[in-house]
N, C-alpha and C positions, 0 to 999 in steps of 0.2 A: 399522391392522393390528395385532392382538394377537399378541404372540410366545409360543411355548410357553414355559413356566417354566424349562426347562433352559437357555435361552439367557441367558448372562450378559453384562452390559455390558462393553465392552472399550475399549482405546484403540488406534486405528489408527496405524501407522507409515508409511502410504502405500505399503506393499508388499503386493501381492497374490499369493498362491500361484498357481503355474502349472498345477498338476494336483491332482486330488483322487479319492478312490475313493468311489463312491457305494453304500449298502447298499441295493440295488434290491430285495432280498427282504424289507426291513423298513421299511414306509410311515412309521412314526413316527419312526425314526432318520432316514430321508430327508428328511421335513419339518424336522427339527431342523438338518440340515447345509444344506439349501437356504435355510432362513430365516438361518442365520448367515452363509452365503456372499453372500446378498443384502445383509445389513447392512454386510459388510466392503467390498462394491463401493460401496454408497452412501456410506459414511464416507470412502473413499479419494477418490472423485470429488468429493465436496462439500468435502473439505479441501484441496484442491489451490489453488495460487495462480493466479489467472486472468491471463493474460497479454496482457490487451486494454488497449491505452492509448488513451483517447478524450479529446476535448475537453469532454466532460461527465462528470459524477460516475459512477464505475463501482465497483461492489463488486469487491475484490481477492480474495476467498475467505479472507482472513486474519482470525483472531479474536484480540484482545489482551485482557490482563486489565485491569479497570477500576482505574486508580490512585486514583480518588476514592471507591471502594466501601468501603474500610475498611482497618484494620491486619492483619486476619487474611488470609494468603495463601490459605487454603481458600476464603473468601468471595470473593477476586478471582478465582480460577479459575472459580467458578460464575457470575461475572458478566462473561463474555466478550463484548466489543464488536466488532462487524464493522468492517473497515477499508476505506477507499474510496481511489480514485486518480483524479486529474485532470490532464490535460496542458494546458499553457498555451503558446502561441506567443510567442517573444520577436521583437520587431520590430527594425529597424536602431537603433543606439545609437551616436552619436558619442563620440569621447574626451571624458571630463570631464563626461558627462551622466548624469543619474539618470532611470531610466524607472519609472514606477508602473504595475503590471498588477493590476487588480483580481481577486481570487480568488473572491469571492462564496461563501465557506464560512462559514455560520453555525452556531451551537451546536457549536463545535469543542471537543472534549476534549483532544486532543494531536496532534502530528505524529508519524508513524512513520518517515517517510523524506522527504528533499528533495533534489532534485538536478536537474541540467540540463547542457546542452551548447550551445555557440554556435560559429558559424563566423565568423572575422575577416576582415578584407580583406587580411591578410598574404599568402596565405590559410593559415590553420591552424584547427583545432579546439581549443576550450578547455573543460574542465569547470569547472562552477560549484560553489563558489567557485573562482576561479583565484588563485593565490598566486604571486608573482614572487620568486625568491631574491635579485634583484639591486636592484629598484627598486619600492618600495612604490606608487607611481603607475601601475605596469603592471598592478596587480591588478583584478579583477572581483569585487565583493562582492555579496551579497545578503542582505536581511532581510525578514521577513515580519511583517506587523502584524495584529493580530486584528479581526474585523468587530465592529462596535459598534452596537447597535439595528439600524436598517435600513440602515446604511452598511457597504459591503464593506470589508474589510481589503485589503491590497495586498502583492504580491511587489514589493519595491523592489531594483532592479538599478543598482549604480553601477559605471560603466565608468571606470577610473582616467584621469587627465588625459593620460598619455603611453602609455595601451594603444591598440591598434589599434582602428579602428572595428568595432563588431559588426554583421555583415550580417544574421544571422538565427539563430534557436535554438529551444530548447524548454525548459520547466521542468516538472517532475514533482512534485506534492505527493501524499504517501500520509498519511491522516490517519483519526482515530477521532472520532465525533461523540458528544456527550452524549445519553443516552437520554431524558432528560426533555423 
């Protein structure tokens, strides 16, 4: 679709106006207003964060500057990279045990967010990482290793030796891939 020359690019804030007055007696002005309104709706819908959490790679709707593109911030803003999200299920983990969960993310540029939650046999819910103010061995730690060649990297979860057993949980990785 070619836009009339009077429509200028704009930055959408995610807010749509709730009412408009349409110049019904001037078709040229009406075309400009309808085209601008369509662009505003399209930008607002497309720029939202997608709230779908799946066990497979899902586009989040976010776009991040490419930190490897160059030193010029204007260049980085022109090279926006889409972000993805994937959920991983955490199995039961006994105290003092380390669990490796393959993430199968190849061509990773960087992580934008990493988080999770587990249910323990206390029972209680603990955010990952879980820090104990009284005993270091009650902590639950995670580390993420990168994939190399055709070998997947891992989400490594270490359940402290005096921590309660983990019954189940989930871990979420949000990330940007290299474009090459």
